[in-house]
C-alpha positions as CSV (number, residue, x, y, z in Angstrom):
1,M,3.8,-20.2,-15.6
2,N,5.1,-17.3,-13.3
3,D,8.4,-18.9,-11.9
4,S,10.1,-16.0,-10.7
5,K,9.6,-14.4,-7.4
6,E,9.5,-10.7,-8.4
7,G,6.9,-11.6,-10.8
8,L,4.9,-13.1,-7.9
9,D,5.2,-10.8,-5.6
10,T,3.6,-8.3,-8.0
11,E,0.8,-10.5,-8.9
12,I,0.3,-11.0,-5.1
13,E,0.0,-7.3,-4.8
14,E,-2.3,-6.8,-7.6
15,S,-4.4,-9.8,-6.2
16,S,-5.0,-8.0,-2.8
17,A,-5.8,-4.9,-4.2
18,Q,-8.2,-6.8,-6.2
19,S,-9.6,-8.6,-2.9
20,R,-9.8,-5.4,-1.1
21,R,-12.2,-3.6,-4.1
22,N,-14.2,-6.9,-4.1
23,F,-14.5,-6.8,-0.4
24,V,-15.6,-3.0,-0.4
25,R,-18.0,-3.8,-2.8
26,N,-19.6,-6.2,-0.6
27,T,-20.7,-3.9,2.4
28,G,-23.5,-5.9,3.4
29,F,-21.4,-8.8,4.4
30,L,-20.4,-9.5,7.8
31,A,-17.3,-11.6,8.6
32,V,-17.9,-14.6,11.1
33,G,-14.2,-14.3,12.8
34,G,-14.1,-14.9,15.9
35,V,-16.7,-17.2,16.9
36,A,-15.7,-18.9,20.5
37,G,-17.3,-22.3,19.5
38,L,-19.4,-23.9,16.7
39,A,-22.1,-25.2,19.5
40,A,-22.9,-21.1,20.4
41,L,-23.7,-20.2,17.0
42,G,-27.1,-21.2,17.3
43,A,-27.4,-19.1,20.5
44,G,-28.0,-15.6,19.1
45,V,-24.5,-14.9,18.4
46,T,-23.8,-11.5,16.6
47,P,-20.9,-11.6,13.7
48,A,-18.2,-9.6,14.3
49,P,-17.7,-6.5,12.2
50,A,-15.7,-7.2,8.8
51,V,-12.3,-6.6,9.0
52,A,-10.7,-4.7,6.3
53,A,-7.5,-6.4,4.1
54,P,-3.9,-5.3,4.9
55,S,-2.9,-3.2,2.7
56,K,-0.7,-5.7,1.2
57,K,-0.2,-9.3,1.9
58,Q,3.2,-11.3,1.2
59,A,4.1,-14.8,1.2
60,T,7.2,-14.8,3.3
61,T,10.1,-17.2,3.7
62,V,13.3,-18.0,5.6
63,A,16.3,-17.6,3.2
64,L,17.2,-20.8,1.4
65,D,19.5,-23.1,3.1
66,W,19.9,-26.7,1.9
67,K,21.1,-27.9,5.3
68,E,17.7,-27.3,6.4
69,V,14.0,-28.9,5.2
70,Y,10.8,-28.2,6.5
71,Y,7.2,-29.5,6.3
72,T,4.0,-28.4,6.5
73,N,0.9,-30.6,6.4
74,C,-3.0,-30.4,6.5
75,P,-4.9,-31.6,9.6
76,L,-6.0,-34.7,7.8
77,V,-5.1,-38.3,8.5
78,S,-1.7,-38.9,7.3
79,A,1.7,-40.4,8.5
80,S,3.0,-37.0,8.4
81,N,0.8,-35.8,11.3
82,V,1.9,-39.3,13.2
83,D,5.2,-38.5,12.8
84,Q,5.0,-35.7,14.5
85,E,5.1,-37.2,17.8
86,L,7.1,-40.2,16.5
87,G,10.1,-38.0,15.1
88,W,11.2,-40.1,12.6
89,T,11.6,-38.1,9.6
90,K,13.6,-35.9,11.7
91,E,15.8,-38.9,12.5
92,E,16.1,-39.4,8.9
93,Y,17.3,-36.1,7.9
94,A,19.9,-36.3,11.1
95,K,21.5,-39.0,9.4
96,I,22.5,-37.5,6.7
97,G,23.6,-34.3,8.6
98,V,20.3,-31.8,7.8
99,D,17.7,-30.2,10.2
100,F,14.1,-30.9,9.8
101,A,11.6,-28.7,11.2
102,Y,7.6,-27.4,11.1
103,F,7.8,-24.7,8.2
104,R,6.3,-22.4,10.9
105,S,8.9,-22.8,13.4
106,R,10.8,-19.7,11.9
107,R,9.1,-16.2,12.4
108,E,10.5,-15.1,8.8
109,T,7.8,-17.5,7.2
110,N,4.1,-16.8,7.1
111,W,1.1,-19.4,6.3
112,Y,1.5,-18.6,2.5
113,P,4.0,-21.0,1.4
114,H,1.6,-23.9,2.7
115,Y,-0.3,-23.0,-0.1
116,I,1.9,-21.6,-2.7
117,H,5.0,-23.6,-1.9
118,N,7.2,-20.6,-2.9
119,Q,10.1,-22.3,-0.5
120,E,12.3,-24.5,-2.4
121,N,13.3,-26.2,0.8
122,L,9.6,-27.5,1.6
123,I,7.8,-30.7,1.4
124,R,4.1,-30.5,1.8
125,F,1.7,-33.2,2.9
126,G,-2.1,-32.2,3.2
127,G,-5.3,-31.5,0.7
128,L,-5.4,-31.8,-3.1
129,F,-6.5,-28.7,-4.3
130,P,-3.7,-26.1,-3.5
131,P,-1.0,-28.4,-5.0
132,I,-2.9,-28.7,-8.1
133,H,-3.2,-24.8,-8.4
134,V,0.4,-24.7,-7.6
135,Q,1.5,-27.1,-10.5
136,A,-0.9,-25.7,-12.9
137,D,-0.4,-22.0,-12.3
138,L,2.2,-21.3,-10.2
139,R,5.7,-23.1,-10.3
140,R,6.8,-27.1,-10.7
141,T,6.3,-29.0,-8.4
142,R,6.7,-32.8,-7.8
143,L,3.8,-35.6,-6.8
144,L,5.5,-37.7,-4.2
145,G,2.8,-39.5,-3.0
146,A,-0.7,-39.8,-1.7
147,T,-2.9,-41.3,1.2
148,H,-6.7,-41.5,0.4
149,V,-9.6,-41.8,3.2
150,P,-12.3,-43.9,1.7
151,N,-15.9,-43.9,2.8
152,E,-15.7,-40.0,3.2
153,G,-17.8,-38.4,1.4
154,G,-19.1,-35.1,1.7
155,C,-22.8,-34.5,3.2
156,M,-25.5,-31.8,2.9
157,M,-26.4,-30.0,6.3
158,V,-29.7,-28.6,7.1
159,R,-31.1,-27.3,10.3
160,A,-32.1,-30.3,12.5
161,R,-35.6,-28.7,13.0
162,D,-36.3,-27.9,9.4
163,N,-39.2,-30.0,7.6
164,L,-36.3,-31.1,5.0
165,Y,-35.3,-34.8,4.7
166,K,-34.0,-35.5,0.8
167,M,-32.4,-33.5,-1.6
168,S,-35.4,-33.0,-3.4
169,D,-36.9,-31.2,-0.8
170,L,-34.2,-28.1,-1.5
171,K,-35.8,-27.3,-4.6
172,G,-36.0,-23.5,-4.7
173,K,-33.8,-23.6,-1.6
174,K,-30.7,-21.7,-1.1
175,I,-27.7,-23.3,-0.7
176,G,-24.8,-21.7,0.7
177,I,-21.1,-21.5,-0.7
178,T,-18.1,-19.5,0.2
179,K,-16.1,-17.2,-1.5
180,S,-12.7,-16.5,-0.6
181,L,-11.6,-12.7,-1.0
182,N,-7.7,-14.0,-0.2
183,T,-6.5,-14.3,-3.7
184,I,-2.9,-15.0,-2.8
185,K,-3.9,-19.0,-2.6
186,N,-6.8,-21.0,-4.3
187,D,-10.2,-21.0,-2.8
188,W,-9.6,-24.7,-1.7
189,W,-13.0,-24.2,0.3
190,R,-15.2,-23.4,-2.5
191,I,-13.9,-25.5,-4.8
192,Q,-14.6,-28.6,-2.7
193,E,-18.3,-27.3,-1.9
194,H,-18.6,-26.4,-5.3
195,Q,-18.1,-29.9,-6.5
196,G,-20.0,-32.0,-3.6
197,I,-22.9,-29.7,-4.4
198,L,-22.8,-30.0,-7.8
199,L,-22.1,-34.7,-7.3
200,M,-25.5,-34.1,-5.1
201,L,-27.7,-32.6,-7.1
202,R,-26.6,-34.8,-10.2
203,M,-27.0,-38.1,-8.0
204,N,-30.5,-37.0,-6.8
205,G,-31.9,-35.8,-10.6
206,M,-31.4,-32.2,-10.0
207,T,-29.2,-29.4,-11.7
208,E,-28.0,-26.0,-10.6
209,N,-31.1,-24.3,-12.0
210,D,-33.4,-26.4,-9.3
211,V,-32.0,-24.4,-6.4
212,Q,-30.3,-21.1,-5.0
213,I,-26.7,-21.1,-4.7
214,V,-26.0,-18.2,-2.9
215,D,-21.9,-16.8,-2.4
216,F,-20.7,-16.1,1.1
217,P,-17.7,-13.5,0.7
218,Y,-15.2,-13.5,3.7
219,P,-12.0,-12.0,4.1
220,D,-10.0,-15.7,4.8
221,D,-7.5,-13.3,6.7
222,W,-7.0,-15.8,9.8
223,Y,-3.5,-15.9,8.4
224,E,-2.6,-12.4,9.1
225,D,-3.8,-12.7,12.6
226,P,-0.4,-11.7,14.7
227,K,-1.3,-14.5,17.2
228,M,-1.3,-16.6,14.3
229,L,2.3,-15.5,13.0
230,E,3.9,-16.6,16.6
231,P,6.7,-19.3,15.9
232,L,5.0,-22.8,16.2
233,Y,7.0,-25.8,16.7
234,N,4.1,-28.6,15.9
235,P,1.3,-28.4,14.0
236,T,-0.6,-29.8,16.8
237,E,0.4,-26.6,18.8
238,W,-2.2,-23.9,17.0
239,Q,-5.0,-26.9,16.7
240,L,-5.4,-27.4,20.2
241,N,-4.8,-23.7,21.2
242,R,-7.9,-22.6,18.8
243,D,-10.1,-25.4,19.7
244,H,-10.4,-26.6,16.5
245,K,-13.3,-29.4,17.1
246,H,-15.7,-26.8,17.9
247,D,-14.3,-23.2,16.6
248,L,-15.0,-23.6,12.5
249,A,-15.2,-19.8,12.5
250,F,-12.8,-19.8,9.6
251,R,-15.6,-20.3,7.2
252,P,-18.9,-18.4,7.6
253,L,-21.0,-20.8,6.4
254,E,-22.2,-22.6,9.9
255,T,-23.3,-19.3,11.2
256,S,-25.3,-18.2,7.8
257,L,-27.5,-21.8,8.2
258,L,-27.9,-21.0,11.7
259,E,-29.3,-17.7,11.5
260,G,-31.7,-18.9,8.3
261,K,-29.8,-16.9,5.4
262,V,-29.4,-20.4,3.5
263,D,-31.4,-23.8,3.9
264,A,-28.5,-25.6,3.3
265,I,-24.9,-26.2,3.2
266,Y,-21.9,-28.6,2.1
267,S,-19.8,-30.3,4.6
268,Q,-16.4,-31.7,3.2
269,S,-16.7,-35.1,5.1
270,K,-18.1,-37.1,8.0
271,V,-15.7,-35.5,9.9
272,F,-17.4,-32.3,10.0
273,Q,-20.8,-33.9,9.7
274,H,-20.0,-35.4,13.4
275,I,-19.1,-32.0,14.9
276,Q,-21.9,-30.2,13.3
277,E,-24.9,-33.0,14.7
278,A,-22.8,-32.9,17.7
279,T,-24.5,-29.4,18.5
280,G,-28.2,-30.8,18.0
281,Q,-28.7,-28.1,15.6
282,M,-28.0,-29.6,12.3
283,K,-28.7,-32.4,10.2
284,A,-27.4,-34.4,7.2
285,I,-30.1,-35.3,4.4
286,E,-27.4,-36.5,2.0
287,D,-24.3,-38.4,2.0
288,L,-22.0,-39.2,-0.7
289,S,-20.1,-42.1,1.2
290,R,-23.2,-44.0,1.0
291,Y,-22.9,-44.8,-2.7
292,P,-20.5,-47.7,-4.1
293,D,-19.2,-45.2,-6.3
294,W,-15.3,-43.7,-5.1
295,T,-15.3,-41.2,-7.4
296,L,-17.9,-39.4,-5.5
297,Q,-15.9,-39.2,-2.3
298,I,-13.0,-37.1,-3.5
299,A,-13.3,-33.6,-2.5
300,N,-9.9,-32.4,-1.9
301,I,-8.7,-35.9,-1.5
302,P,-6.4,-37.6,-1.7
303,A,-3.9,-35.8,0.7
304,V,-0.6,-35.7,-1.5
305,I,3.1,-35.1,-0.7
306,T,4.7,-32.6,-3.0
307,C,7.9,-30.6,-3.3
308,T,9.4,-28.2,-5.6
309,D,11.2,-29.6,-8.8
310,T,14.4,-27.7,-7.6
311,M,14.5,-29.7,-4.4
312,A,13.7,-33.1,-6.2
313,E,16.2,-32.3,-9.1
314,K,19.3,-30.5,-6.8
315,H,18.9,-32.5,-3.6
316,P,17.1,-35.9,-4.3
317,E,18.5,-37.4,-1.3
318,L,16.2,-34.8,1.0
319,V,13.2,-35.9,-0.4
320,V,14.3,-39.7,-0.1
321,A,14.9,-38.9,3.7
322,F,10.9,-37.6,4.2
323,L,9.7,-40.5,2.4
324,K,11.9,-42.9,4.5
325,G,9.9,-41.0,7.5
326,M,6.6,-41.3,5.8
327,I,6.8,-45.3,5.0
328,R,8.1,-46.2,8.8
329,A,5.4,-44.0,10.4
330,G,2.6,-45.1,7.9
331,R,3.7,-48.8,8.5
332,W,3.6,-48.4,12.4
333,S,0.2,-46.2,12.2
334,N,-1.2,-49.5,10.2
335,D,0.4,-52.0,12.5
336,H,-0.8,-49.5,15.9
337,K,-4.2,-48.3,14.8
338,R,-5.3,-47.3,18.1
339,A,-1.6,-45.9,19.3
340,A,-2.0,-43.7,15.7
341,T,-5.7,-42.6,16.8
342,V,-4.7,-40.9,19.8
343,I,-2.0,-39.0,18.0
344,L,-4.0,-37.8,15.2
345,N,-7.3,-37.1,17.5
346,K,-5.2,-34.2,18.9
347,Q,-4.9,-32.7,14.8
348,T,-8.1,-33.9,12.9
349,Y,-11.7,-32.6,12.9
350,Y,-12.9,-36.0,13.9
351,L,-15.2,-35.7,17.1
352,D,-13.0,-37.9,19.5
353,E,-10.9,-40.5,19.8
354,E,-13.5,-43.6,19.0
355,D,-14.6,-41.4,15.9
356,T,-10.9,-41.0,14.9
357,Y,-10.6,-44.8,15.0
358,R,-13.6,-45.3,13.3
359,G,-12.6,-42.9,10.4
360,I,-8.8,-44.6,9.6
361,Q,-10.0,-48.4,10.1
362,D,-9.5,-49.0,6.3
363,V,-6.8,-46.3,5.8
364,D,-3.6,-47.4,4.3
365,M,-1.3,-44.9,6.3
366,V,1.8,-45.6,4.0
367,P,1.7,-43.0,1.2
368,N,1.6,-44.4,-2.2
369,L,0.7,-43.3,-5.7
370,S,-1.4,-46.4,-6.9
371,R,-3.5,-46.0,-9.8
372,Q,-6.3,-45.3,-8.3
373,N,-5.2,-42.3,-6.1
374,L,-3.7,-40.9,-9.5
375,A,-6.8,-41.2,-11.0
376,A,-8.2,-39.0,-7.9
377,V,-6.3,-36.4,-8.6
378,D,-6.7,-36.5,-11.9
379,I,-10.6,-35.9,-11.2
380,G,-10.0,-33.1,-9.2
381,K,-7.3,-31.9,-11.2
382,D,-10.1,-31.9,-14.2
383,F,-13.2,-30.3,-12.2
384,M,-10.8,-27.5,-11.2
385,L,-9.9,-26.9,-15.0
386,K,-13.2,-27.1,-16.2
387,H,-15.0,-24.4,-13.7
388,K,-11.6,-22.1,-14.1
389,Y,-10.2,-22.5,-10.7
390,I,-6.8,-23.2,-12.6
391,K,-5.9,-21.5,-15.9
392,N,-3.4,-24.1,-17.1
393,N,-3.6,-27.8,-17.6
394,F,-1.1,-31.1,-16.9
395,D,-0.6,-34.3,-16.9
396,V,-1.0,-35.9,-13.8
397,Q,0.7,-39.0,-15.0
398,E,4.2,-36.9,-15.6
399,W,3.2,-34.9,-12.5
400,A,3.7,-38.1,-10.6
401,A,7.3,-39.4,-9.6
402,P,7.3,-42.6,-8.1
403,E,10.9,-42.9,-8.1
404,F,11.6,-41.1,-4.9
405,L,9.1,-43.6,-2.8
406,E,10.8,-46.5,-4.6
407,Q,14.4,-45.6,-3.3
408,A,13.0,-44.8,0.0
409,A,11.5,-48.3,0.5
410,K,14.7,-49.7,-1.1
411,E,17.1,-47.8,1.3
412,L,14.7,-49.0,4.2
413,L,14.7,-52.6,3.3
414,Q,18.3,-52.6,3.0
415,A,18.8,-51.1,6.4
416,Q,16.6,-53.9,7.9
417,W,18.6,-56.2,5.9
418,E,22.1,-54.9,7.5
419,K,20.6,-54.9,10.7
420,I,19.7,-58.5,10.5
421,E,23.1,-59.5,9.6
422,V,24.6,-57.5,12.4
423,E,22.4,-59.0,14.7
424,K,23.0,-62.6,13.5
425,L,26.6,-62.0,13.5
426,S,26.6,-60.8,17.4
427,K,25.0,-63.9,18.3
428,D,27.3,-66.4,16.5
429,P,30.9,-64.8,16.6
430,A,32.3,-67.9,15.0
431,R,30.8,-66.4,11.8
432,L,33.2,-63.3,12.0
433,G,36.1,-65.6,11.4
């Protein structure tokens, strides 16, 4: 476990040097970066030349101030993404005299704290694999809540016009898998692809020996783009600015498939499947969501909420305030699915509003630490450990900290009762005397 900032900086510098050496060795690789849109990928788009990695990558943050709390989240179905427009969590922090803002609203903070959680006054709500990596190998955190999106198992995508209709047709064929050269953060794209590919092969009586799994190294350095380092005050800003529903150029796999370098790729969920199929150039030949087994549908999910041990121990009130906002936003989203859809459509990768609405129909938007969610986290952690994506093991049950959710729910209930009593007294002044 590397708990010191000095040790982490050394690790980052060494990792970056190794990343550059690996990149040099892969001189035949051309990065995709800068493709205008997925729909254009099949139209003879020439990949851009590979860009050399920066001389030194660093994870930077603002100076610690416990009167400030920052949030970061992934473009997933979550109460945090709804609350970006509701502002209820900001309201909860205002009650205790604390400012609450998106972590990239400050120029001093780059993108890496989202992945390595090196900022003490940061709360993260997002995909599962990065926080597992943090807890296992970087620093101690607390698991505060989780949101599971059912029926979102990954898909195996092939070219639409190829005579491939089922997994067995891929025997002897090439399946692409990404390999990030950015070693500051964990390679979460690759982890979910690896997990999904192995599950699909197994469900169809196949093994890795039946196919060719081909690595596609890529710089994974969009985090260093000067435009991406301009301050942002809401995650929606950068999603809409980059036309995120069409531009999937942060990964090289779609291009590789359409250019015939591989025969199939794993797509994380129906969210991406629908975008890819809308081009008319791809189709799914396997879909993990069609099976009744829920454990097949957990690539990088459930989305989880984490904070550092330091925040939890020194300032539990800051954790509770965040969760009060999440509970409020989650309850509202459950009761107003159409309205929540309008908000989530701006940030997630669903094809459009109707696709978003279908995707969130069965989602409980109030974060929880149910036995099923913790079991899903355990499965993800075990896969990462088995395949050496993390070095150290840990107990998920011990990582979970349900007391913060319980306290948040208790305080919200108390506030509700107090409001009811005040309203009763205002209607019946005689009760005052």
